[in-house]
C-alpha positions in Angstrom: -22.9 -31.0 10.9 -25.6 -28.5 12.1 -24.6 -24.4 12.1 -24.5 -22.9 15.6 -25.4 -19.4 16.7 -22.7 -18.0 17.5 -24.1 -14.8 18.7 -26.2 -16.5 21.4 -23.3 -19.0 22.3 -21.8 -18.4 26.5 -18.4 -17.4 26.0 -17.5 -20.4 27.9 -19.1 -22.5 25.4 -17.3 -20.4 22.8 -14.2 -21.0 24.0 -14.4 -24.7 24.3 -15.7 -24.5 20.7 -12.0 -22.7 19.9 -10.2 -25.2 21.2 -11.7 -28.0 19.8 -10.8 -26.4 16.6 -7.0 -25.6 17.2 -6.9 -29.5 18.5 -8.6 -30.2 15.2 -6.3 -28.4 13.3 -3.5 -29.4 14.9 -4.4 -33.5 14.7 -4.9 -32.5 11.2 -1.5 -31.2 10.1 0.5 -33.5 12.1 -1.3 -36.1 9.6 -0.7 -34.2 6.9 3.1 -34.2 7.3 2.9 -37.8 8.2 1.9 -38.8 4.7 3.9 -37.0 3.1 6.8 -38.3 4.9 5.0 -41.7 4.1 5.2 -40.5 0.4 9.2 -40.1 1.0 9.1 -36.5 -0.2 12.4 -35.5 1.5 12.5 -31.7 -0.1 9.8 -30.5 1.7 10.9 -29.3 5.7 7.6 -27.1 6.3 10.1 -24.1 5.8 9.2 -21.0 3.6 11.6 -21.8 0.5 13.8 -19.2 0.4 17.1 -19.5 -1.2 20.1 -18.3 1.1 23.5 -17.5 -0.8 26.5 -19.9 -0.3 28.3 -16.8 0.6 25.5 -15.8 3.1 27.9 -15.1 6.9 31.3 -15.7 5.2 34.4 -13.3 5.6 35.8 -11.8 2.6 39.5 -10.2 2.3 39.4 -6.8 2.6 40.0 -4.9 -0.9 39.9 -1.0 0.0 42.7 0.5 2.5 42.6 3.9 4.0 46.0 5.2 2.7 46.1 7.6 6.2 45.2 4.6 8.7 46.1 1.6 6.5 44.7 0.0 9.9 41.1 0.5 8.5 40.3 -1.8 5.3 37.0 -2.5 3.6 35.5 -5.8 2.0 33.5 -3.7 -0.5 30.2 -5.3 1.0 27.8 -3.5 3.3 27.7 0.5 3.7 30.8 2.6 2.2 33.0 3.7 5.0 33.0 7.2 6.0 36.9 7.3 5.2 36.6 6.6 1.7 33.5 8.4 1.1 34.9 11.5 2.4 38.0 10.8 0.0 36.0 10.1 -3.4 33.5 13.5 -2.4 37.1 14.7 -2.7 37.2 13.6 -6.0 39.3 10.2 -5.4 38.6 7.2 -8.2 37.7 3.8 -5.7 40.3 2.3 -7.2 42.6 4.9 -5.5 42.3 2.9 -2.4 42.3 -0.5 -3.8 44.8 -3.8 -2.3 47.5 -4.8 -4.7 45.7 -8.4 -4.5 42.5 -7.5 -5.5 43.3 -4.8 -8.1 45.8 -7.5 -9.5 42.6 -10.3 -9.3 40.2 -7.8 -10.9 42.8 -6.8 -13.6 43.1 -10.0 -14.5 39.1 -11.1 -14.7 39.1 -7.9 -17.1 42.2 -9.1 -19.6 40.4 -12.5 -19.7 37.0 -11.5 -20.0 38.0 -9.8 -23.4 40.7 -11.1 -25.6 40.4 -8.4 -28.0 42.0 -5.9 -25.8 44.2 -8.4 -24.2 45.8 -8.2 -28.3 45.4 -4.6 -28.3 47.5 -3.9 -25.0 50.2 -6.3 -26.1 50.3 -5.0 -29.5 50.8 -1.7 -28.0 53.4 -2.4 -25.0 55.4 -4.1 -27.7 55.7 -1.0 -30.1 56.8 1.0 -27.0 59.1 -1.4 -25.9 60.8 -0.9 -29.4 
């Protein structure tokens, strides 16, 4: 292929060359896509390959409730609400605002994860009952 002196070419000739290069590249890209499809590689879709969480975009139930205004709740995702941040600055713990269902689930998970602690808790409860 002969090298062209781009500096000496006219603007119209450069624009025509740019159009020719663009069309050649698009033809080559289409040909490569067809070749991949013929190979049966169905996993290639031309995307960036970023993984997306299965839970992204799904709604979750509230875990925390404002005791002063029960209509204000927070699911524990995103930025902490102002009412909760203000109360935590005053010295309250996050668990104080927990809704009972969420608190019971968290407690149940903690018990099932550590069976040694569960035995200690059971023995402490049985001695206090006597």
